[in-house]
C-alpha positions in Angstrom: -24.8 37.3 -37.9 -21.6 35.3 -38.5 -19.5 38.1 -37.0 -21.7 38.3 -34.0 -21.5 34.5 -33.5 -17.7 34.6 -33.8 -17.5 37.5 -31.3 -19.7 35.6 -28.8 -17.5 32.5 -29.2 -14.3 34.5 -28.6 -15.9 36.1 -25.5 -17.0 32.7 -24.1 -13.5 31.4 -24.7 -11.9 34.3 -22.9 -14.3 34.0 -20.0 -13.6 30.3 -19.7 -9.8 31.0 -19.7 -10.3 33.6 -17.0 -12.2 31.1 -14.8 -9.6 28.4 -15.3 -6.8 30.9 -14.5 -8.4 31.4 -11.0 -8.3 27.7 -10.1 -5.7 24.9 -10.4 -5.3 21.2 -9.6 -1.8 19.6 -9.3 -0.8 16.0 -9.3 2.2 15.2 -7.1 3.9 12.4 -5.3 7.0 10.7 -4.0 8.6 7.3 -4.5 11.1 6.5 -1.8 12.6 3.0 -1.5 15.6 1.5 0.3 17.3 -1.9 0.2 18.4 -2.7 3.7 20.4 -5.1 5.8 18.7 -5.1 9.2 19.0 -6.6 12.6 16.2 -6.5 15.2 17.2 -8.2 18.4 18.9 -11.4 17.2 16.9 -11.6 13.9 18.5 -10.5 10.6 17.1 -9.7 7.2 19.2 -9.0 4.1 18.2 -7.3 0.9 14.9 -6.3 2.5 13.1 -3.6 0.4 11.5 -0.9 2.5 9.0 1.8 1.7 9.9 5.3 3.1 6.5 7.0 3.1 5.8 7.0 -0.7 2.7 8.8 -1.6 0.4 10.1 -4.4 -1.6 13.2 -4.1 -3.8 15.9 -5.6 -4.0 19.5 -4.4 -6.0 22.4 -5.8 -6.8 26.0 -5.1 -9.5 28.4 -6.3 -9.4 32.2 -6.1 -12.8 33.3 -4.8 -12.0 37.0 -5.1 -11.5 39.6 -2.4 -8.4 37.8 -1.1 -10.4 34.6 -0.3 -9.2 31.2 -1.5 -10.5 27.7 -1.2 -8.2 24.7 -1.4 -8.1 20.9 -1.0 -5.5 18.2 -0.5 -6.0 14.4 -1.1 -3.0 12.3 -0.4 -2.7 8.5 -0.5 0.2 6.5 1.0 1.2 3.3 -0.7 4.0 0.7 -0.7 5.9 0.5 -4.1 7.4 -2.9 -3.1 3.9 -4.5 -3.6 1.6 -1.7 -4.8 -0.6 -2.0 -1.8 -2.1 0.9 0.2 -0.1 1.9 3.3 -3.3 2.7 5.1 -6.9 3.7 4.2 -7.1 5.3 0.8 -6.4 9.1 1.2 -5.3 8.1 4.7 -2.2 10.3 4.6 -4.2 13.5 4.2 -7.7 14.6 3.1 -8.7 18.2 3.9 -10.5 21.3 2.6 -9.6 24.8 3.6 -10.7 28.4 3.3 -8.0 31.1 3.7 -7.4 34.8 3.4 -4.6 37.1 4.4 -7.0 39.0 6.7 -8.7 36.3 8.8 -6.2 33.4 8.3 -7.0 29.8 7.4 -9.6 27.2 8.5 -8.8 23.6 7.8 -11.1 20.5 8.1 -10.4 16.8 7.6 -7.5 14.5 8.1 -4.0 15.8 8.5 -0.8 15.4 10.6 0.0 17.1 13.8 1.3 20.6 13.3 3.1 20.3 16.6 5.0 17.2 15.3 5.9 19.0 12.0 7.1 22.1 13.9 9.5 20.2 16.1 10.8 16.7 15.2 10.1 16.7 11.4 12.6 19.6 10.9 15.5 17.9 12.7 15.3 14.5 10.9 16.8 16.1 7.7 18.4 13.1 6.0 15.3 11.2 4.9 12.3 13.4 5.9 11.8 11.4 9.1 10.6 8.3 7.3 11.5 4.6 7.1 13.6 2.7 9.5 15.8 5.7 10.3 12.8 7.8 11.4 13.0 9.3 14.9 11.8 6.4 17.1 12.0 8.3 20.4 9.7 11.2 19.6 6.3 11.2 21.3 3.3 11.6 18.9 0.2 12.5 20.8 -3.2 13.1 19.3 -5.5 12.1 16.4 -5.1 13.0 12.7 -8.7 12.4 11.8 -11.9 14.4 12.2 -9.9 17.6 12.8 -10.7 21.3 12.6 -7.7 23.7 12.6 -7.2 27.4 12.5 -4.0 29.1 11.3 -3.7 32.8 12.3 -2.7 35.4 9.8 1.0 36.4 9.7 0.7 39.3 12.1 4.5 39.2 12.6 6.7 38.5 9.5 8.0 34.9 9.6 5.6 33.8 12.4 2.9 31.2 11.9 0.6 29.9 14.6 -2.0 27.1 14.3 -4.3 25.3 16.7 -6.5 22.2 16.1 -9.0 19.9 17.8 -9.7 16.4 16.8 -13.1 14.9 17.7 -13.0 11.8 20.0 -15.3 8.8 20.2 -16.8 6.5 22.8 -13.5 4.7 22.9 -11.0 7.5 22.1 -10.3 10.9 23.7 -10.6 14.2 22.0 -7.1 15.7 21.2 -5.7 19.2 21.0 -2.7 20.5 19.1 -0.9 23.9 19.1 2.1 24.8 17.0 4.2 27.9 16.2 7.0 28.5 13.7 9.2 31.5 13.4 11.9 32.2 10.8 14.4 35.0 11.1 17.0 34.7 8.4 19.3 31.8 9.2 17.5 31.0 12.5 14.3 28.9 12.4 12.4 28.2 15.6 9.5 26.0 16.4 7.3 24.9 19.3 4.5 22.4 19.6 2.1 21.2 22.2 -0.3 18.2 22.0 -2.8 16.7 24.5 -5.1 13.7 24.4 -6.7 12.7 27.6 -3.9 12.2 30.2 -1.2 12.0 27.5 0.6 15.2 26.5 3.8 16.5 25.1 5.6 19.8 24.7 8.5 20.3 22.2 10.9 23.1 21.2 13.1 23.2 18.1 15.9 25.3 16.7 17.6 25.3 13.3 20.7 27.4 12.4 22.0 27.7 8.9 25.6 28.8 8.4 26.7 28.5 4.8 27.3 24.9 3.9 26.5 23.8 7.5 23.0 23.3 9.1 22.6 22.6 12.8 19.4 21.4 14.4 18.1 20.4 17.8 14.9 19.8 19.7 13.9 18.9 23.3 10.6 17.3 24.1 8.9 16.6 27.4 6.0 14.1 27.4 3.8 12.3 29.9 1.7 9.1 29.8 2.4 8.4 26.1 4.4 5.3 25.6 2.9 1.8 25.3 5.3 -1.1 26.0 5.3 -3.4 22.9 5.8 -6.6 24.9 2.9 -6.1 27.4 0.7 -3.4 25.7 0.6 -1.5 28.9 0.7 2.3 29.0 3.8 3.7 30.8 2.6 6.4 33.2 4.9 9.3 34.1 7.1 11.9 32.5 9.9 11.5 30.1 12.4 13.9 28.4 13.7 13.3 24.8 16.4 15.3 23.0 17.9 15.1 19.5 20.8 16.9 17.8 21.4 17.0 14.1 23.9 18.3 11.6 24.2 18.6 7.8 27.2 19.6 5.6 26.6 20.2 1.9 29.3 20.0 -0.7 28.0 20.5 -4.3 25.4 17.8 -4.8 26.5 15.9 -1.7 24.9 16.1 1.8 26.5 14.6 4.9 24.2 13.9 7.8 24.5 13.0 11.4 21.8 13.0 14.1 21.8 11.5 17.6 18.8 11.2 20.0 18.6 10.4 23.7 15.4 9.4 25.6 15.8 9.5 29.3 14.1 7.4 31.9 10.3 7.1 31.4 8.1 7.2 34.4 10.9 6.1 36.7 11.0 2.7 35.0 14.4 1.0 35.3 16.1 0.3 32.0 13.9 2.7 30.0 16.6 4.9 28.7 17.4 4.6 25.0 19.6 6.2 22.3 19.3 6.4 18.5 22.0 7.6 16.1 21.9 7.9 12.3 24.8 8.6 9.9 23.6 9.4 6.3 24.8 10.5 2.9 22.6 12.0 0.1 23.7 12.7 -3.5 21.2 15.0 -5.3 21.0 14.0 -9.0 18.5 16.8 -9.5 16.1 18.9 -7.5 13.7 16.0 -7.6 15.8 12.9 -7.5 18.5 11.7 -5.1 20.4 8.5 -4.2 21.3 8.0 -0.6 22.5 5.7 2.1 22.4 5.6 5.9 23.2 3.5 8.9 20.8 3.8 11.9 21.1 2.2 15.3 18.7 2.1 18.2 20.1 1.0 21.6 17.0 0.2 23.7 17.1 -0.2 27.4 16.4 -3.5 29.2 12.7 -2.4 29.5 12.5 -2.3 25.7 9.8 0.3 25.6 10.8 1.3 22.0 10.6 -2.3 20.6 14.1 -3.5 21.4 17.6 -3.0 19.9 17.6 -2.4 16.1 20.1 -1.4 13.4 19.9 -1.1 9.6 22.3 -0.4 6.8 20.4 1.0 3.8 20.8 2.4 0.3 17.9 4.1 -1.5 16.4 6.2 -4.2 13.9 9.0 -3.7 12.1 10.7 -6.6 9.6 13.5 -6.3 7.2 14.5 -9.0 
């Protein structure tokens, strides 16, 4: 009787271990802070601490058998300078998905535009397109909430394609998003298209890695997207935005430069603008870096991007 009891206990333990091996939950996050000297118009601020999209998240996956997997992501954005939430709790991302190599992936919930991630996010290499040096000229069209997305299987090696629709409301339009990414060795290409009502954008991106050098560029064409900060009116018409970026690595050091140009928006005089960022990263480990940057936005007289701005910053980023 005792032997039978021990045998049953061992079998139960092994079965429990097998079940646990098929599922996992991971806690992860990022703390990213800078101390900055800024100038916005004629106003100055010194030793101003800035949050650069710090976050805390949980993600998990369960193997359902037959190549089918269920997964979730819950991600909360917060400001380490005061401990407050950056938005609604789990506002950065909250989604559930089902995926298999045969039929692809279905995602539901709240998550960022794949069109944005396929284009502009790749080119802002120095600080993950966050904080005061984030790309201020890129058009972000669409909603992140109440979304359903489908990611196709990898029919061609290195190619991923995803489309999504975000439900609208009585006061907001339904939005659509389509993105494609293709990797062929040192060449990495991306394309994204988003539409929400009359606002729309199309972007193309290319990255080329050559030893210690990385070169990146994107071009974006958008319409009816910008809202002038001073008046709150939507600027109707087309606009073209381009950005070039480069990175040189030397040991633990990274040297970054990127320059963006937004051309005239909707034929409005004084609506051209440029933004340039010079940055340096020193990687203390795979998870931790110290860095600095200088970014400058030269806005046109129409000030549709919020007016002239510049910042000199030093920071620390730690991933966990």
